[in-house]
C-alpha positions as CSV (number, residue, x, y, z in Angstrom):
1,M,3.8,16.9,-2.5
2,P,0.0,17.4,-2.3
3,P,-1.5,20.0,-0.4
4,G,-2.4,19.2,3.3
5,L,0.2,16.7,3.7
6,S,0.7,15.9,7.4
7,S,4.2,16.5,8.9
8,G,4.1,12.8,9.7
9,E,4.0,11.8,6.1
10,E,6.8,14.0,4.7
11,G,9.4,11.3,5.7
12,C,7.9,9.0,3.1
13,W,8.3,11.4,0.0
14,L,11.1,10.3,-1.9
15,D,13.2,12.5,-4.5
16,R,12.5,11.3,-8.2
17,S,16.0,10.3,-8.4
18,F,16.2,8.2,-5.2
19,F,12.9,6.7,-6.4
20,E,14.2,5.7,-9.8
21,A,17.5,4.4,-8.1
22,I,15.4,2.0,-6.0
23,L,13.6,0.8,-8.8
24,D,16.7,0.0,-10.6
25,S,18.4,-1.9,-7.5
26,V,15.2,-4.1,-7.6
27,R,14.5,-4.5,-11.1
28,E,15.6,-7.9,-11.3
29,R,14.4,-9.1,-8.1
30,K,11.1,-11.3,-8.7
31,D,10.6,-11.6,-4.8
32,V,10.1,-8.0,-4.5
33,E,6.6,-6.2,-4.8
34,I,6.3,-2.6,-5.3
35,T,3.2,-0.9,-3.5
36,L,2.3,2.8,-3.4
37,D,-0.3,4.3,-1.3
38,D,-2.4,7.4,-1.0
39,S,-3.7,8.3,-4.5
40,N,-0.8,11.0,-5.2
41,E,-0.7,12.8,-8.7
42,S,2.9,11.9,-8.8
43,D,1.9,7.9,-9.0
44,Y,0.6,8.8,-12.6
45,T,3.3,11.4,-13.5
46,V,6.2,10.1,-11.9
47,A,6.0,6.5,-10.8
48,L,4.1,5.1,-13.8
49,P,6.7,6.4,-16.3
50,A,9.5,5.3,-14.3
51,L,8.0,1.6,-13.8
52,E,7.3,1.4,-17.5
53,A,10.8,2.3,-18.4
54,R,12.0,-0.6,-16.5
55,N,9.3,-2.9,-17.6
56,L,8.1,-3.0,-13.7
57,R,4.6,-3.3,-12.4
58,A,3.5,-2.1,-9.0
59,K,0.2,-2.0,-7.1
60,F,-1.5,1.3,-6.3
61,F,-3.8,1.6,-3.1
62,A,-6.3,4.5,-3.9
63,V,-7.9,6.8,-1.2
64,A,-11.4,7.0,-2.9
65,Q,-12.3,10.3,-1.5
66,R,-9.3,12.0,-2.7
67,L,-9.6,11.1,-6.5
68,G,-10.1,14.2,-8.5
69,Q,-8.8,16.7,-5.8
70,N,-5.9,19.0,-6.2
71,G,-2.7,17.2,-6.0
72,Y,-4.2,13.9,-6.4
73,L,-5.1,11.3,-9.0
74,S,-8.0,11.9,-11.2
75,T,-10.2,8.8,-12.1
76,S,-8.8,8.7,-15.6
77,S,-5.4,8.6,-14.3
78,L,-6.2,5.7,-12.0
79,R,-7.9,3.8,-15.0
80,A,-4.6,4.6,-16.9
81,L,-2.6,2.8,-14.2
82,A,-4.9,-0.2,-14.5
83,A,-4.6,-0.1,-18.3
84,A,-0.8,0.0,-18.0
85,G,-0.8,-3.3,-16.1
86,M,-0.7,-1.9,-12.6
87,G,-2.7,-3.4,-9.7
88,I,-5.3,-1.2,-8.0
89,G,-6.3,-1.7,-4.5
90,T,-8.1,0.2,-1.8
91,H,-6.4,2.5,1.0
92,G,-10.0,3.3,2.2
93,M,-12.4,6.3,1.8
94,R,-10.9,9.0,3.6
95,H,-7.3,7.9,5.0
96,R,-8.2,7.5,8.5
97,R,-6.7,5.0,10.7
98,W,-9.2,2.1,10.9
99,T,-8.8,0.8,14.6
100,G,-11.2,2.7,16.7
101,L,-13.6,3.7,14.1
102,N,-17.4,3.2,14.9
103,A,-19.2,0.5,12.7
104,E,-20.6,3.0,10.4
105,D,-17.4,4.9,9.7
106,L,-15.4,1.5,9.2
107,R,-18.1,0.4,6.7
108,E,-17.5,3.5,4.7
109,E,-13.8,2.8,4.8
110,L,-13.8,-0.9,4.0
111,V,-17.1,-1.2,2.1
112,E,-18.1,2.0,0.4
113,A,-14.8,3.0,-0.6
114,K,-14.3,-0.6,-2.3
115,D,-17.9,-0.1,-3.9
116,K,-16.9,3.4,-5.2
117,L,-13.7,2.1,-6.8
118,E,-15.2,-0.9,-8.2
119,Q,-17.7,1.6,-10.2
120,I,-14.8,4.0,-11.2
121,M,-12.7,0.9,-12.4
122,G,-15.2,-1.3,-13.7
123,M,-13.3,-4.3,-11.9
124,P,-13.4,-6.1,-8.8
125,I,-11.3,-4.6,-5.8
126,D,-10.2,-7.1,-3.3
127,E,-7.0,-6.0,-1.9
128,A,-6.5,-3.3,0.7
129,A,-3.8,-1.4,2.4
130,C,-4.3,-0.2,6.0
131,P,-3.9,3.4,6.5
132,F,-0.8,4.0,8.8
133,G,-0.4,0.2,8.9
134,G,-3.1,0.1,11.6
135,Y,-5.3,-3.1,12.2
136,D,-6.7,-5.3,15.0
137,R,-8.7,-8.4,15.0
138,R,-12.0,-6.5,14.4
139,V,-10.6,-4.6,11.5
140,L,-9.4,-8.0,10.1
141,T,-12.7,-9.6,10.6
142,A,-14.5,-6.6,8.6
143,L,-12.0,-7.0,6.1
144,R,-12.6,-10.7,5.4
145,N,-16.3,-10.0,5.6
146,A,-16.1,-7.5,2.9
147,G,-14.4,-10.0,0.6
148,Y,-10.8,-8.9,0.4
149,A,-8.3,-11.5,-0.6
150,R,-5.5,-9.6,0.6
151,I,-4.5,-7.0,3.3
152,Y,-1.3,-5.0,3.3
153,T,0.1,-3.7,6.4
154,S,3.2,-2.1,7.6
155,D,4.5,-4.7,9.9
156,E,7.8,-5.1,7.8
157,G,9.8,-8.1,6.7
158,P,9.1,-10.7,4.3
159,A,5.5,-11.6,3.2
160,P,4.5,-15.3,1.8
161,E,2.4,-14.9,-1.4
162,D,0.0,-17.4,-0.3
163,V,-1.2,-15.5,3.1
164,L,-4.2,-13.2,3.5
165,I,-2.1,-10.7,5.5
166,Q,1.3,-9.1,3.6
167,P,3.7,-7.4,5.6
168,R,5.2,-4.4,4.1
169,N,8.4,-2.3,4.3
170,T,8.1,1.5,4.1
171,I,11.0,3.4,2.6
172,R,11.7,6.7,3.8
173,R,13.6,9.8,2.8
174,K,16.3,8.9,5.4
175,H,16.9,5.6,3.9
176,D,19.7,5.0,1.5
177,L,20.5,2.1,-1.2
178,A,22.4,0.3,1.4
179,D,19.2,0.3,3.3
180,I,17.0,-0.6,0.6
181,K,19.4,-3.8,0.1
182,R,19.3,-4.9,3.6
183,I,15.6,-4.2,3.8
184,T,14.7,-6.1,0.9
185,S,17.3,-9.1,1.6
186,D,16.4,-9.5,5.4
187,T,14.8,-13.0,6.1
188,P,14.3,-13.4,9.7
189,C,15.3,-17.4,10.7
190,G,15.5,-19.0,13.9
191,I,14.6,-17.1,17.1
192,R,14.1,-13.9,15.2
193,K,11.5,-15.6,12.8
194,I,9.7,-17.2,15.8
195,V,9.6,-14.0,17.8
196,R,8.3,-12.1,14.7
197,D,5.6,-14.7,14.1
198,V,4.5,-14.6,17.7
199,K,4.2,-10.8,17.4
200,L,2.3,-10.8,14.4
201,K,-0.1,-13.3,15.7
202,L,-0.7,-11.5,18.9
203,K,-1.3,-8.4,16.8
204,Q,-4.1,-10.1,14.9
205,L,-5.6,-11.3,18.2
206,R,-6.1,-7.8,19.9
């Protein structure tokens, strides 16, 4: 784990064997998208070889200010991920919750981080993952205005390919492979789907 990891993030760190078992369990699933956040060095040293060994692709959402710091990706490692066919998006500048930031700090997170990554990568960056899954109407408006084509959250559940906001499921240390199967196969329908859709819409209107 990288230095300075907050206690709240420890539960999201997976053992290498469990991470690889998860990849094995979804390697034939065309409906499952793999994403990793935070710019950890293990994205390159652990995740990339495991993905390539299984001919899988993933998206990596980078925290721009962390690049080159001890325990995190270097700029060359981030470029290597892209060269290997992995997707690259932004997770902001300093890994701060975007809701509640003033206009200047929000611009740094959404616009300046995007510009910095585009300069490093030499390619457009048009996808973002919200740190801690937090967003509201103001953040969504700022993301749209900054030109993002997809916004990844932590709302859980399935995510249609053609929508702006992409809910994600967070895999934690406490999970096992039975949980992974349940999480990746659960598709709300009927009343459950209606309730979920209403909750997501209300969250976007806050």
